[in-house]
Structures are given as structure tokens and as C-alpha cells.
N, C-alpha and C positions, 0 to 999 in steps of 0.2 A: 138220258145222253142228250147234250145240250144241240141245237142246230147246228154250230158250228161244227162239232164232230160228227154229226149224221152225213153235213156236205161232206167231210173230209174222208167218211169210209165210203158215200157213192162214188169220190172220186178217185179213191183206190179199185174200189169193186168194179167199177164200169171201165176204168183201162185193164185188168183183168179179165174182165168179159169178152172186151173188144179182141184181146189177146185168143181167148178159148173160139171166139167165132171166127177168127181167121185160119186157125187149126182145123177147125171143122170145114169151114170152106174148101180147104185144101182138099181134105179127104172127099168131099162131095164132090169136088171138080175131077180129082183121081177115078172116082167112080161113074163117071160121066154124066153127072146131075148138073145139068146147066139151065133148068126152069127156075128154081126158088133159091138156089144157091147166091145169085147176083144181090138178090132183093135182101135176103137174111145177111151176108156181108155188109150191106150198105146200111140197114136199119140197126143192126148189132154193132158198128162202130160209130154210127152218129150218136150213140147214146152219150158217150164220152166226150165227144167233141162239145156237145150243149152243157155238159156238167163243167167241163173246163170253162167256156164262155161264162157259166153263171157265176164261178168263182172268182171271175177276174172283173165282176160288174161292181161298181162303187156303191150301188143303191140296191135297197132290198126288193123292190117292185121289177128292176131287170133282172135278178137274180132269181126270182120267182119263175117270172114269165119265162128266162132260159130252163130252170128245172120241169118247167109243166113241159116245155118243147121233146125234154129228154125222157119225161114220162111218156110221152106219145110215142117215139120212137121206140122203148122198152116195151110196149104194148104190142105195136106190130111186129117188133122181132120175137115176142111170147107168140103172137099167131103164126109166123113162118115156121117155129120150130115145132109147134102142135101140128101144121099143116106136113110139116116132113114127116112127123111120127105117125101120124094117122093114116097119111096117103102110101108108105111104105114103097115109095120111088128107089129108094137105095136102103142096104141094111146098113145101118149107121146107127149107132144109139147117140139119141140127142138127150137123153134124160139129166146126164150132169149140166150142160146149156140151159135145160127148163128149170133147174134147181136154182142156177146164179140167176137168172132171168127174175124169177119170181121173187128171190130174196131183193133184187135190186127194186124191183117195182114196189115192194112194202116199204122200202127206206125211202123211195121217191115219192110214196103216198103221205110218209111222216112228214115230208118237207112242204107239203102243201097246204 
């Protein structure tokens, strides 16, 4: 898979992941989880924003920098998901989102 194809795949999957995070956030809010859910929403949706910005950059150095920021946000999101899972603050299964974020992290690593 070439770099352009990986970038398009990351673009699509980061958008899909943001939608998943929004749905998860709504579930968490409905279950009165107000501690971690705002952090998760912010970091989980920021991944796609930086991927979109990267795709719009005219030169590769700026593109790489934006993808690095997306990767940083993905790692933060992974942390919040693991914390939700292990803390058992609410009875919500986050394993689908964990699989998605781990997949995104692999793709973002391939771009570094």
C-alpha cells in the first residue's frame, strides 16, 4: 500500500472513528460518566481534524507534522479508552473502539 493510499485510508478510518467516539460519548453521558468522557470526545475527534489538515498541506514536511499530531491524539485516546475499560466507571464495552484506535495507530505509524 502506497503512502497516498495509506493517507486516504487513515482519513476515512479517522472519520469513522470520530463517529464511534461521538456515539460512545453519548452512551457515557447517559450513564452519568462526566469525568473521562469529555477528554475522550476531544482527543478522539481531534485525530480526524489533524488528518484532514495533513491532507491539505502542500508540502510533505507539514503533512508529516500534522500526521504526528494526529498520532499523538490517537495515543491519548487509546489511554482514555483503556482507563475507561480498566476503571469500570460505567458498564460500557469499549473494546470495539479500542480495536479501531489500535488499527489507526498502526496506520499512523506506517506514515511516520
